[in-house]
N, C-alpha and C positions, 0 to 999 in steps of 0.2 A: 755796472759798465759790462764788463764780460757779456753778461747774459746779452746784453744789447747789440752787441757786437756779434756774436754768435747768429740771432736773429738775420741781421742784416746779412750775416755771411751766408746763411740759409738760403735768403731770398736768393742769391746767384745773378741776380740784373741789378742792383742796389749801390753804390757807393756811400759810408757815411764817416761822420766823423765826430767824434761824441768828445766833449771837454768837460771836467768836473773841478772845483774845488772841495778841497777835505774840508771837513767837520771846521777845522780848529782856523780854515781862512789863510793859512800858509803856504798851501800847496796845491798845484793845476795840473791834473793828470788828462791824460789825450788821448786818443786811439785813434786810430783809419783804419778803415774796411775796406776793400777795394774788389769783387769780383775779375777773373782774369780778361773779359772782354771788355771793361776799361782801363784795365794794363794792357790791353794788345792795343788801345785807344792814345795811350800816352799817363795816365793819371798813377802812379805808382804812390802807396802808402809811405812807404818810406820816406819818398821825396816829400809828400806832404804834408808828412811828420814834422819832417826839418821846416819846414815852412813854419811853423807852427810854434816850434821851441827855441827857435829862432828871435820869438817876440816874447817868448814868455820864459825864457834862460831854461839853462838844465840840461836832462839829457834826453835823447830816443832812438829807440833804435825798431827792427822789424825785418819786411821785406817788403815784397812789390805788393805783395795782398793782405799783410797785414804787417800791423805797426804801429807803436804806443811810444809814451814818451809822458815825462815831468819837470816840473819847474818852478821857479816858485817866485814871478813877478804875476801874481795875481791879477793886479790892478790896470794889467797889462791884454784881457783876455779877451774883450772888444776885437781891439786891435788884430788879435791873434786869429779873431771868427773873418774878420775882414781878408787878411792876407791868405788864408785858406781857401775860403769864397771864391778871390778874384784867380789863384790857381788854379783850383781845381776846373773851374768855368773855361780860364786858357787852354790849359791839356787838353781838356774835352769839345772848343770848340774848331777847334785848327785844326 
């Protein structure tokens, strides 16, 4: 996940949200990467991660350009992705 986040960050124009489940199926990890120009438009990685954490539980941390978190409510991943997509669209369409 970290390598993928670095790749997106190096593009400098794209935002990305990565969500993965641990091999044992007990934990969800997520990471958001947002370039400066999209932060300026209102999409902040730490707020985006908070949306995901609110659904899958757990903790989150980071800053406007890069944030991550982990939770234990694996069964709610689909809901978290929907909420995260809605949040990003709302930030960028306003």
